[in-house]
N, C-alpha and C positions, 0 to 999 in steps of 0.2 A: 371685083377679083382685084383690081389693085389693092384691095386692101391682104389678098391671099401675099400679094407679088412681095411684097414691102412688107410681110409675115418669115415668106421662103426668106429673102435673100438678108433680112438680117438674122435668124439663125444661121444662114451661109456662113459671112462674112468674121459675122461677132466672137464662136468657136474659134477661130483662122487666127483673130487674131491676140490667141490666148496663148498661143504656138510663138510668134514670134521670135527671136533670136534675137537676144540678148547686144547691142549694140555699140560702139561709144559714141555717142554724140556731136560730141566735141572735147575740148583742150582747153590749158592753156601752156608754154604756145598753142599753137595752131600747130599742126601740119604743114612743111617745108616753112615753118616763120626764119624770119630773119631778122634780130635784135640786136640792139646797139648797147643795152646791159642786161646784163644777164639773171633771170626767173630764180628771184625770191621765193616758189613755190611751184610745181605741177599739179594744174587741175583734172580731173578726168569725170569728164561728166556721160552718165552711161544716159540710154531709153528705158532700162526699164534695171530693176531689182541683179546688183551681181556679185558674190562672194568673193572677192581676186584675195589670188592666191602667193601671187607671185606678182610681185612689180624690179622693174631694174633702168636704171639711168647709165644706158654708156656715152661714154666720151670717144670718137672715134679715133682709132687706137692706141685705147688704152685699156683695161680691162674691167669688166661691168658696177656695178654700186649696187647693192638689193635696197631699195627703197622702205624703208620700214612700216607695216601697215597698224600700224593703232588699235584698227579696232580690227582685229584678226579674226574668223569666224563670221563671219556677220554678216547680212545682207541687205545693200544704202544702190541709191544708183549718188553719186557725189563722194571721189575722195579727194582729200587733200593733202601733198608730202608739200612739208619744208624742207631748203635745200640748203645745202653750205656754199660757200664761196665757191663760183663756178668760176675759169677761163673765160679764154675766144676760144671755139669751136662748132661744133658737130658732132651733133648731138642726135643717140636714138632713145623712144622709151620704147620696153614694150613690157608686157600685160601680159597679163596670164587670173582666170576665175573660172566661177560656174558662177552659169545663168538658175531661175530661178528651176528655169526649166529641165534641167538638171545637165541640159549639152557646158562640155568644154568651151572654151569663147578664148583668144586669143587674138592679139591687135600691139600693132606699133606707129610707133612716128616716129616723127624728126626735124629740128628747127638747128638755129645757128648763129652761135655767139661771136658777134663780132669785138 
C-alpha cells in the first residue's frame, strides 16, 4: 500500500514541476538594494531556461535604455549585461521573455546608487 502511495504521489507531483513558470530567482544587484558604487554589470538568474526578448534600464526621471541581448533567441538561465558608467539615482530594470513552456513572462526590480 505504501509503495502504491509513493508511486501515485510521484506520478502527480513530478509532471506539475515541469509546468512551473519561469521566475527570476536572483539578480545582481538585488531588488531594492542601495549601492555605494555603481554596478559594472546586471546579472539575472532564472529558475528555468528563458529566452529574453527585451531588457531595459531606466534611471528614474529619464528615458529607458535597452540593454544588449548578446544571445538573442537562445534559451538560458543566466544573463549578464555589462553597463556603462552610471550616476547616482534610482534605477528600474524591466525584462520580458518567453519561458520554455511557451508562456510570456515579465518582471522588474529596482536599486539605488548613492
